[in-house]
SEMI-659597 format. One record per atom (N, C-alpha, C): residue in three letters; z, x, y. Coordinates in pm, whole numbers, padded with zeros to 5 digits, always signed. Atoms other than C-alpha are relative to their C-alpha. Layout:
residues N
ALAZXY/...
end
This chain:
residues 283
MET-00093-00047-00080/MET+14747+05457+05821/MET-00005-00053+00133/SER+00034+00101-00189/SER+14773+05225+06158/SER+00042+00065+00088/SER-00047-00048-00143/SER+14792+05322+06509/SER+00143+00048+00012/ARG-00146+00076-00050/ARG+15127+05206+06553/ARG+00044+00183-00087/HIS-00022-00158+00085/HIS+15180+05597+06276/HIS-00029+00103+00084/HIS+00087-00138-00079/HIS+14962+05790+06495/HIS+00089+00102+00058/ASN-00062-00047-00033/ASN+15136+06053+06605/ASN-00093+00066+00172/LYS+00076-00022-00101/LYS+14985+06057+06983/LYS+00041+00120+00082/LYS-00022-00116-00037/LYS+15139+06374+07063/LYS-00096+00070-00014/ARG+00131-00088+00014/ARG+14868+06573+06845/ARG-00139-00081+00033/ASN+00111+00080+00015/ASN+14606+06332+06949/ASN-00049+00099+00143/THR+00058-00104-00119/THR+14358+06571+07168/THR-00035-00077+00100/GLY+00075+00119-00078/GLY+14179+06278+07346/GLY+00118-00105+00080/VAL-00092+00061-00078/VAL+14518+06120+07428/VAL+00049+00034+00076/VAL-00060-00111-00097/VAL+14716+06386+07564/VAL-00069+00015+00123/TYR+00053-00045-00114/TYR+14446+06468+07791/TYR-00053-00113+00111/GLU+00030+00094-00064/GLU+14373+06112+07904/GLU+00142-00038+00038/LEU-00184+00018-00085/LEU+14755+06063+08016/LEU+00002+00084+00085/LEU-00064-00095-00130/LEU+14741+06376+08191/LEU-00071-00049+00095/LEU+00090-00012-00082/LEU+14442+06267+08383/LEU+00051-00149+00048/ARG-00041+00097-00023/ARG+14604+05916+08415/ARG+00176+00035+00110/ARG-00129-00021-00094/ARG+14937+06082+08552/ARG-00073+00084+00174/VAL+00058-00072-00124/VAL+14695+06312+08796/VAL+00004-00114+00082/SER+00031+00062-00074/SER+14595+05977+08937/SER+00117-00105+00071/SER-00100+00030-00078/SER+14909+05785+08966/SER+00101+00053+00085/CYS-00092-00097-00084/CYS+15096+06089+09098/CYS-00107+00017+00184/LEU+00063+00000-00140/LEU+14820+06108+09400/LEU+00025-00174+00065/ILE+00003+00119-00080/ILE+14820+05740+09454/ILE+00144-00039+00079/GLU-00161-00019-00037/GLU+15220+05805+09472/GLU+00033+00094+00122/GLY+00005-00102-00114/GLY+15169+06062+09711/GLY+00082+00150-00030/ASP-00068-00117+00029/ASP+15305+06328+09496/ASP-00065+00077-00022/LYS+00097-00093+00046/LYS+15062+06607+09531/LYS+00055+00125-00128/LYS-00038-00143+00097/LYS+15295+06891+09347/LYS-00014-00098-00162/LYS+00016+00051+00131/LYS+15302+06675+09059/LYS-00067-00011-00077/ALA+00097+00021+00100/ALA+14963+06596+08992/ALA-00069+00096+00049/GLN+00039-00144+00032/GLN+14868+06966+09053/GLN+00125+00052-00066/LEU-00084-00047+00173/LEU+15152+07058+08779/LEU-00115-00059-00108/CYS+00096+00103+00126/CYS+14911+06774+08557/CYS-00113+00117-00033/LEU+00162-00038-00004/LEU+14604+06960+08662/LEU+00009+00183-00033/ASP-00018-00137+00035/ASP+14740+07321+08625/ASP+00042+00043-00171/ILE+00020-00018+00134/ILE+14847+07204+08265/ILE-00128-00036-00079/ILE+00135+00012+00051/ILE+14500+07101+08195/ILE-00086+00120-00015/SER+00095-00137-00028/SER+14330+07384+08322/SER+00087+00121-00093/ARG-00058-00070+00067/ARG+14565+07619+08132/ARG-00011-00021-00147/HIS+00009+00027+00120/HIS+14569+07446+07795/HIS-00137-00045-00073/PHE+00117+00029+00025/PHE+14180+07328+07771/PHE-00083+00056+00069/ARG+00053-00115-00042/ARG+14059+07665+07853/ARG-00133+00049-00084/PRO+00116-00020+00047/PRO+13686+07715+07783/PRO+00042+00114-00126/GLY+00001-00164+00131/GLY+13695+07952+07405/GLY+00123-00103-00055/THR-00086+00012+00105/THR+14012+07786+07280/THR-00024-00097-00072/GLU+00004+00055+00102/GLU+14055+07601+06987/GLU+00026-00155+00090/LEU-00064+00105-00026/LEU+14198+07325+07154/LEU-00136-00082+00136/TYR+00118+00062-00060/TYR+13929+07258+07466/TYR-00173-00049-00079/LYS+00123-00017+00076/LYS+13677+07299+07144/LYS-00004-00152-00060/GLU-00031+00125+00048/GLU+13824+07005+07016/GLU+00024-00131+00050/PHE+00003+00102-00136/PHE+13861+06828+07335/PHE-00165-00056-00003/ARG+00171+00032+00001/ARG+13468+06841+07357/ARG-00052-00091-00071/LEU+00037+00080+00101/LEU+13412+06704+07046/LEU+00063-00131-00021/PHE-00097+00101-00005/PHE+13664+06451+07059/PHE-00056-00108+00091/ASN+00099+00064-00100/ASN+13486+06335+07392/ASN-00128-00072-00019/ALA+00129+00054+00066/ALA+13163+06301+07246/ALA-00038-00086-00112/LEU-00037+00151+00159/LEU+13270+06058+06949/LEU+00075-00096+00077/ALA-00081+00099-00070/ALA+13453+05868+07186/ALA-00076-00065+00111/ASN+00090+00040-00113/ASN+13202+05844+07460/ASN-00169-00035-00005/SER+00142+00042+00097/SER+12880+05804+07244/SER-00034-00103+00001/ASN+00023+00122+00005/ASN+12699+05503+07306/ASN-00125-00030-00076/VAL+00129-00032+00086/VAL+12419+05482+07014/VAL-00106-00142-00020/SER+00053+00081+00020/SER+12160+05208+06959/SER-00014-00060-00116/GLY-00023+00015+00102/GLY+12219+05186+06579/GLY+00101+00051-00075/SER-00103-00047+00117/SER+12406+05255+06288/SER-00080+00135-00065/PRO+00051-00128+00055/PRO+12143+05546+06178/PRO+00019+00120+00084/VAL-00003-00155-00135/VAL+12193+05730+06508/VAL+00148+00052-00057/ALA-00132+00011+00050/ALA+12545+05684+06448/ALA+00042+00094-00106/ALA-00038-00026+00066/ALA+12585+05772+06133/ALA-00058+00204+00010/VAL+00037-00150-00007/VAL+12353+06170+06223/VAL+00110+00051+00110/ILE-00088-00055-00080/ILE+12564+06210+06516/ILE+00212+00046-00062/ILE-00078-00029+00094/ILE+12897+06180+06239/ILE+00038+00140-00063/THR+00058-00108+00091/THR+12731+06428+06048/THR+00025+00099+00064/GLU-00092-00147-00088/GLU+12786+06708+06302/GLU+00032-00020+00028/ALA-00117-00021-00042/ALA+13064+06622+06397/ALA+00085+00051-00118/LYS-00075-00067+00083/LYS+13209+06676+06097/LYS-00033+00147-00075/ASP+00028-00166+00044/ASP+13019+07019+06015/ASP+00079+00102+00125/ALA-00102-00086-00092/ALA+13174+07091+06378/ALA+00173+00003-00030/ALA-00142+00027+00013/ALA+13552+07026+06315/ALA-00013+00049-00124/ARG-00025-00055+00082/ARG+13526+07186+05963/ARG+00022+00159+00086/ARG+00027-00151-00093/ARG+13445+07523+06159/ARG+00138+00050+00089/ALA-00114-00068-00054/ALA+13765+07517+06365/ALA+00111+00085-00012/ASN-00115-00074+00057/ASN+14034+07731+06328/ASN+00157-00085+00009/ARG-00139+00108+00005/ARG+14331+07513+06222/ARG+00130+00083+00062/ASP-00094-00087-00037/ASP+14593+07782+06226/ASP+00030-00023+00159/GLN-00015-00079-00129/GLN+14532+07874+06611/GLN+00014-00152+00058/LEU+00004+00127-00091/LEU+14435+07478+06712/LEU+00153-00071-00010/GLU-00151+00046+00017/GLU+14788+07384+06570/GLU+00107+00059+00088/LEU-00131-00084-00078/LEU+14973+07661+06764/LEU-00048-00063+00152/GLU+00055+00082-00112/GLU+14757+07552+07059/GLU+00068-00118+00038/LYS-00064+00136-00004/LYS+14887+07196+07023/LYS+00114+00003+00030/GLY-00138+00013-00048/GLY+15241+07258+07016/GLY+00029+00070+00159/ARG-00045-00053-00120/ARG+15241+07512+07301/ARG-00028-00139+00102/LEU+00053+00129-00058/LEU+15077+07181+07464/LEU+00113-00069+00011/ILE-00082+00086+00007/ILE+15308+06954+07353/ILE+00165+00055+00078/SER-00133-00068-00061/SER+15613+07202+07474/SER+00032-00027+00115/GLU-00020+00025-00140/GLU+15498+07240+07798/GLU-00005-00164+00083/ILE-00002+00177-00042/ILE+15490+06843+07863/ILE+00124-00041-00031/ASN-00148+00064-00007/ASN+15816+06792+07723/ASN+00059+00041+00099/ARG-00088-00058-00087/ARG+15986+07058+07954/ARG-00058-00052+00135/LYS+00046+00055-00134/LYS+15779+06926+08276/LYS-00021-00079+00027/LEU+00042+00130-00098/LEU+15660+06598+08272/LEU+00118-00091-00092/GLY-00116+00047+00050/GLY+15967+06467+08012/GLY-00060-00103-00101/ALA-00007+00083+00124/ALA+15963+06234+07673/ALA-00114-00145+00056/ASP+00073+00105-00065/ASP+15826+05920+07897/ASP-00118-00009+00029/PHE+00186+00010+00014/PHE+15459+06092+07901/PHE-00080-00083-00093/TYR+00117+00056+00094/TYR+15342+05946+07613/TYR+00024-00134-00019/ASP-00033+00158-00003/ASP+15488+05581+07679/ASP-00132-00097+00080/THR+00085+00101-00063/THR+15167+05476+07881/THR-00077-00028-00133/HIS+00061+00050+00068/HIS+14929+05248+07704/HIS-00147-00010+00055/PHE+00108+00014-00090/PHE+14582+05207+07746/PHE-00114-00049-00144/ASP+00079+00108+00101/ASP+14299+04988+07558/ASP-00051+00061-00154/ARG+00084-00075+00087/ARG+14070+05216+07390/ARG+00131+00103-00132/TYR-00104-00036+00091/TYR+14435+05378+07158/TYR-00032-00038-00096/ARG-00009+00020+00181/ARG+14319+05235+06823/ARG-00161+00107+00028/ASP+00133-00039-00017/ASP+13952+05375+06914/ASP+00023+00186-00066/TYR-00030-00109-00034/TYR+14132+05738+06997/TYR+00037+00051-00131/ALA-00065-00011+00129/ALA+14383+05695+06698/ALA-00103+00051-00106/THR+00147+00001+00109/THR+14040+05661+06447/THR-00047+00152+00019/ILE+00061-00095-00033/ILE+13877+05957+06625/ILE+00067+00149-00064/GLN-00097-00131+00024/GLN+14200+06208+06560/GLN+00003+00000-00145/THR+00011+00028+00187/THR+14244+06085+06197/THR-00101+00086-00056/LEU+00102-00044+00115/LEU+13908+06137+06091/LEU-00023+00094+00042/LEU+00001-00139-00019/LEU+13902+06505+06269/LEU+00078+00067-00094/ASN-00059-00066+00111/ASN+14200+06588+06087/ASN-00034-00016-00158/ASP+00062+00005+00146/ASP+14078+06459+05760/ASP-00132+00058-00089/TRP+00160-00110+00026/TRP+13737+06631+05784/TRP+00006+00114-00052/ARG-00041-00139+00025/ARG+13920+06931+05785/ARG+00096+00051-00123/THR-00140-00081+00104/THR+14187+06904+05508/THR-00107-00036-00148/VAL+00054-00017+00130/VAL+14067+06925+05136/VAL+00063-00121-00044/ASN-00069+00122+00047/ASN+14120+06609+04957/ASN+00062-00126+00047/SER-00062+00082-00099/SER+14177+06362+05241/SER-00015-00123-00101/PRO-00047+00115+00062/PRO+14248+06008+05116/PRO-00213-00091+00048/LEU+00118+00016+00007/LEU+13855+05882+05046/LEU-00035-00106+00068/GLU-00050+00187-00003/GLU+13953+05486+05119/GLU-00008+00025+00152/ARG-00083+00025-00117/ARG+14103+05580+05443/ARG-00160+00056+00058/VAL+00105-00057-00102/VAL+13756+05833+05590/VAL-00104-00094-00007/ILE+00096+00068-00027/ILE+13526+05571+05471/ILE+00018-00144+00093/SER-00061+00123-00062/SER+13707+05284+05642/SER+00010+00034+00165/TYR-00023-00015-00117/TYR+13762+05495+05949/TYR-00119+00074+00050/GLU+00160+00012-00043/GLU+13384+05593+05980/GLU-00048-00095-00008/THR+00056+00097-00077/THR+13285+05267+05965/THR+00058-00038+00107/ARG-00084+00036-00148/ARG+13533+05159+06246/ARG-00069+00106+00106/LEU+00078-00104-00062/LEU+13384+05501+06416/LEU-00139-00074+00062/VAL+00161+00075+00002/VAL+13030+05336+06389/VAL-00018-00132+00105/GLU-00007+00146-00063/GLU+13109+04985+06478/GLU+00018+00026+00200/SER-00057-00060-00165/SER+13292+05157+06810/SER-00158+00026+00061/MET+00116-00018-00092/MET+12973+05336+06925/MET-00121-00059+00033/ILE+00091+00122-00048/ILE+12723+05064+06883/ILE+00012-00035+00089/ALA-00045+00116-00083/ALA+12939+04840+07070/ALA-00036-00014+00123/PRO+00067+00020-00124/PRO+12789+04708+07389/PRO+00179+00057+00100/ARG-00135+00014-00128/ARG+13025+04900+07692/ARG-00032-00034+00121/ARG-00011+00066-00150/ARG+13153+04785+07995/ARG-00056+00105+00101/GLN+00070-00116-00159/GLN+13046+05090+08215/GLN-00090+00141-00100/GLU+00104-00118+00030/GLU+12803+05388+08144/GLU+00094+00127-00040/PRO-00093-00091+00038/PRO+13033+05683+07952/PRO-00046+00125+00067/VAL+00024-00094-00055/VAL+13074+05983+08116/VAL-00018+00109-00143/ALA+00090-00141+00137/ALA+12834+06278+07895/ALA+00129+00108+00004/ALA-00062-00153+00003/ALA+13022+06564+07751/ALA-00081+00069+00058/GLN+00091-00100-00025/GLN+12919+06881+07841/GLN+00078+00097-00056/SER-00061-00075+00075/SER+12998+07178+07654/SER-00109+00137-00021/SER+00093-00081+00033/SER+12860+07526+07596/SER+00044+00055-00153/ASN+00005-00041+00109/ASN+13008+07581+07273/ASN-00097-00050-00121/PRO+00098+00047+00117/PRO+12792+07623+06963/PRO+00055-00089-00105/GLU-00044+00047+00122/GLU+13024+07452+06746/GLU-00062-00154+00029/VAL+00061+00132-00002/VAL+12897+07099+06944/VAL-00100-00015+00098/ASN+00125+00011-00105/ASN+12598+07217+07133/ASN-00089-00131-00034/SER+00122+00096+00080/SER+12374+06991+06919/SER+00028-00138+00005/LEU-00032+00141-00039/LEU+12561+06708+06907/LEU+00014-00047+00166/VAL+00007+00054-00149/VAL+12635+06691+07301/VAL-00146-00019+00057/VAL+00103-00012-00046/VAL+12287+06775+07358/VAL-00074-00156-00046/ASN+00016+00130+00041/ASN+12166+06441+07130/ASN+00091-00128+00118/ILE-00074+00115-00027/ILE+12439+06255+07294/ILE-00043-00025+00185/MET+00057-00027-00136/MET+12340+06383+07689/MET-00140-00049+00027/THR+00168+00049+00035/THR+11931+06322+07616/THR+00024-00094-00008/GLU+00032+00173+00017/GLU+12005+05986+07483/GLU+00030-00090+00102/LYS-00025+00102-00128/LYS+12216+05886+07800/LYS-00098-00006+00086/LEU+00096-00025-00152/LEU+11964+06030+08084/LEU-00152-00049-00068/ASN+00133+00027+00027/ASN+11666+05907+07865/ASN+00021-00139+00010/ARG-00053+00116+00007/ARG+11838+05577+07851/ARG+00018-00050+00184/LYS+00000+00067-00131/LYS+11922+05584+08246/LYS-00106+00019+00064/PHE+00085-00087-00078/PHE+11643+05796+08360/PHE-00161-00038+00002/SER+00119-00034+00011/SER+11363+05758+08180/SER-00032-00061-00164/SER+00037-00011+00144/SER+11191+05658+07817/SER-00070+00104-00052/SER+00073-00175+00044/SER+11013+05993+07812/SER+00047+00086+00109/MET-00036-00129-00107/MET+11082+06319+07990/MET-00143+00101-00056/THR+00088-00112-00037/THR+10848+06589+08107/THR+00087+00094-00056/GLU-00055-00132+00042/GLU+10921+06957+07952/GLU+00070+00047+00103/GLU-00052-00028-00081/GLU+11006+07015+08307/GLU+00162-00079+00050/GLN-00149+00047+00036/GLN+11268+06752+08305/GLN+00089-00008-00136/ARG-00044-00059+00124/ARG+11401+06822+07935/ARG+00091+00157+00030/SER-00026-00148-00095/SER+11430+07202+08103/SER+00155-00068+00060/ILE-00104+00002-00069/ILE+11659+07079+08365/ILE+00083-00059-00035/VAL-00098+00058+00103/VAL+11882+06861+08098/VAL+00059+00119-00045/ARG-00070-00084+00119/ARG+11932+07155+07861/ARG+00043+00095+00106/ASP-00086-00125-00065/ASP+12031+07415+08159/ASP+00132-00085+00059/TYR-00095+00074-00070/TYR+12261+07135+08293/TYR+00121+00007-00126/ILE-00104+00010+00144/ILE+12426+07120+07897/ILE+00034+00143+00002/PHE-00106-00174+00058/PHE+12500+07475+07841/PHE+00030+00052+00159/SER-00065-00070-00140/SER+12585+07560+08205/SER+00089-00106+00068/PRO-00168+00072-00073/PRO+12957+07362+08239/PRO-00008+00078+00156/PRO-00075-00028-00089/PRO+13112+07373+08557/PRO+00127+00127-00050/GLY-00031-00071+00039/GLY+13229+07705+08569/GLY-00064+00120-00013/SER+00080-00093+00023/SER+13007+07904+08429/SER-00137+00089+00099/ASP+00073+00008-00092/ASP+12702+08053+08563/ASP-00146-00100+00030/GLN+00095+00121+00011/GLN+12458+07783+08670/GLN-00093+00068+00101/THR+00095-00052-00075/THR+12219+08031+08819/THR-00131-00035-00038/LYS+00129+00076+00012/LYS+11929+07914+08620/LYS-00020-00124+00039/LEU+00009+00127-00047/LEU+11991+07568+08690/LEU-00006-00007+00136/ARG+00008+00063-00139/ARG+12019+07574+09039/ARG-00123+00075+00067/GLU+00150-00022-00008/GLU+11687+07759+09038/GLU-00116-00052-00037/SER+00074+00136+00027/SER+11539+07473+08845/SER-00005-00075+00103/MET-00002+00096-00100/MET+11631+07231+09080/MET-00026+00072+00118/ARG+00055-00099-00146/ARG+11527+07479+09406/ARG-00178-00065-00028/SER+00143-00004+00034/SER+11195+07458+09229/SER-00079-00132-00001/VAL+00009+00166+00031/VAL+11193+07059+09144/VAL+00019-00041+00168/LYS-00019+00045-00108/LYS+11288+07012+09512/LYS-00113+00072+00092/ASP+00062-00041-00065/ASP+11065+07204+09694/ASP-00148-00066-00020/LYS+00134+00134+00043/LYS+10750+07066+09436/LYS-00003-00103+00098/ALA+00013+00123-00048/ALA+10874+06753+09546/ALA-00035-00061+00138/VAL+00025+00038-00183/VAL+10854+06786+09913/VAL-00108+00020+00038/GLN+00168-00003-00024/GLN+10531+06959+09919/GLN-00101-00140-00047/ASP+00114+00118+00017/ASP+10357+06679+09722/ASP+00022-00143+00062/LEU+00007+00128-00097/LEU+10473+06408+09913/LEU-00041+00054+00120/SER+00040-00050-00151/SER+10406+06623+10246/SER-00176-00044-00025/ASP+00122-00015+00047/ASP+10062+06660+10078/ASP-00047-00155+00004/TYR+00013+00115-00058/TYR+10070+06307+10035/TYR-00023-00113+00127/LEU-00042+00092-00159/LEU+10192+06165+10375/LEU-00130+00043+00067/SER+00164-00080-00103/SER+09879+06407+10531/SER-00110-00099-00070/ARG+00102+00101+00030/ARG+09614+06166+10333/ARG+00061-00184+00043/GLU-00011+00167+00017/GLU+09804+05810+10361/GLU-00030-00036+00200/ARG+00075+00053-00171/ARG+09709+05591+10700/ARG+00078-00137-00035/ASN-00065+00117-00007/ASN+09935+05298+10611/ASN+00122+00021+00053/GLU-00103-00030-00078/GLU+10195+05295+10833/GLU+00165-00041-00074/TYR-00144+00048+00089/TYR+10466+05108+10655/TYR+00010+00112-00133/ILE+00011-00050+00112/ILE+10394+05304+10342/ILE+00084+00194+00049/MET-00037-00119-00060/MET+10403+05642+10549/MET+00129+00012+00057/GLU-00131-00018-00061/GLU+10742+05570+10714/GLU+00128-00020-00126/ARG-00143-00012+00143/ARG+10929+05477+10361/ARG-00032+00150-00064/ALA+00046-00149+00066/ALA+10745+05798+10234/ALA+00086+00096+00084/GLY-00025-00094-00082/GLY+10879+05992+10522/GLY+00148+00001+00015/GLU-00150-00025-00010/GLU+11238+05877+10480/GLU+00066+00067-00133/VAL+00014-00066+00080/VAL+11206+05967+10110/VAL+00011+00187+00019/ARG+00019-00160-00065/ARG+11070+06317+10232/ARG+00142+00069+00036/ARG-00143-00073-00084/ARG+11435+06341+10442/ARG+00055+00020-00149/ARG-00067-00034+00097/ARG+11621+06268+10121/ARG-00025+00079-00057/LEU-00004-00103+00097/LEU+11463+06505+09933/LEU+00040+00120+00061/GLU-00056-00100-00088/GLU+11529+06768+10214/GLU+00143+00013-00003/GLU-00174-00015+00015/GLU+11882+06692+10180/GLU+00058+00045-00123/LEU-00042-00069+00157/LEU+11907+06747+09798/LEU+00060+00138+00034/SER-00073-00157+00007/SER+12210+07010+09768/SER+00037+00020-00128/PHE-00058-00053+00078/PHE+12313+07236+09501/PHE+00156+00014-00016/ASP-00168-00002-00003/ASP+12696+07212+09592/ASP+00067-00056-00112/VAL-00085+00050+00155/VAL+12831+06976+09300/VAL-00063-00023-00064/ILE+00175+00049+00120/ILE+12592+06961+09001/ILE+00125-00081-00128/ASP-00042+00107+00098/ASP+12685+06679+08782/ASP-00098-00105-00079/ASP+00112+00104+00081/ASP+12547+06384+08590/ASP-00072-00030+00112/ASP+00109+00090-00105/ASP+12440+06208+08939/ASP-00079+00098+00078/ALA+00087-00083-00082/ALA+12321+06539+09102/ALA-00110+00011-00118/VAL+00072-00068+00061/VAL+12111+06604+08788/VAL-00114-00129+00025/VAL+00108+00085-00030/VAL+11988+06265+08796/VAL-00125-00013+00085/ARG+00080+00048-00161/ARG+11865+06241+09182/ARG-00097+00156-00037/PHE+00126-00096+00012/PHE+11660+06590+09074/PHE-00105-00059-00128/LEU+00112+00059+00127/LEU+11499+06441+08731/LEU-00073-00079+00086/THR+00091+00073-00098/THR+11360+06168+08988/THR-00076+00042+00096/ALA+00142-00090-00064/ALA+11229+06410+09224/ALA-00080+00064-00094/SER+00089-00089+00103/SER+11073+06592+08910/SER-00116-00173-00016/LYS+00059+00119+00042/LYS+10954+06248+08846/LYS-00090-00071+00115/LEU+00077-00026-00094/LEU+10821+06195+09183/LEU-00108+00071+00024/SER+00151-00139-00014/SER+10588+06509+09193/SER-00063-00061-00101/GLN+00100+00046+00123/GLN+10468+06355+08813/GLN-00085-00110+00064/GLU+00026+00117-00041/GLU+10379+06042+08975/GLU-00095-00012+00128/ILE+00100-00013-00075/ILE+10218+06172+09245/ILE-00124+00041-00049/ARG+00100-00102+00037/ARG+10009+06451+09074/ARG-00053-00128-00072/GLU+00103+00048+00121/GLU+09906+06155+08804/GLU-00025-00117+00087/GLY+00108+00094-00052/GLY+09770+05933+09065/GLY-00101+00040+00088/GLU+00135-00069-00071/GLU+09552+06206+09228/GLU-00082-00009-00150/ALA+00076-00062+00079/ALA+09426+06262+08901/ALA-00130-00083-00059/
end
């Protein structure tokens, strides 16, 4: 089955991408009412706990993972198969039908006409998700599409993918693997237990959930980093180093918990790393 004959209306990744693009274009055009309409559709239909939300998080993880080689990709695909097969197919199709109906009524038939570069990849992923859930799916197509997906996952990306976040048991192990790998590449080749704890708390506390434990961990990291740097400054006599370190301390003191996203997590991981390096330097 070619991407030309793929039903994009029932492709979770495609619909979500098109909704986001419509939001962006409406904001650029100054049509805040239409932008809010699209955001309301996303909020209503991709609600945590729904089958559509679960499929979107799984879809997003497969679409945005970028791994070092085929063996890692194969492990991720194996986990994805298990997650896909646990879906409530009847409920998922019902939720997709409701989403399509609302888009048709409120956004019109031309909503699906927008083209984007990764459409072939998205068609591949949705076809695989459908085939993995179906008994006696065409084996030749499954093998071909899984090979295509592996190639996409190991291909160099022009930009860093946005990590998926999920609190759903169906995708936790997959998302943890992807998120940890991303942060390992971006932040460090190895993490301390404190740093791994921050990553775990972040993954299992997505926006909208209770992030109290994560905020407490970040506050502890911030306080410790400020104290360690202050102790370091009290012993340092080099004026240039003192000036630079003083600026770092001011930035640490300004660290905020208002918005917790990938960038915020990396900033707090960096603060934790700073404390680690100061303490190791004293050992």
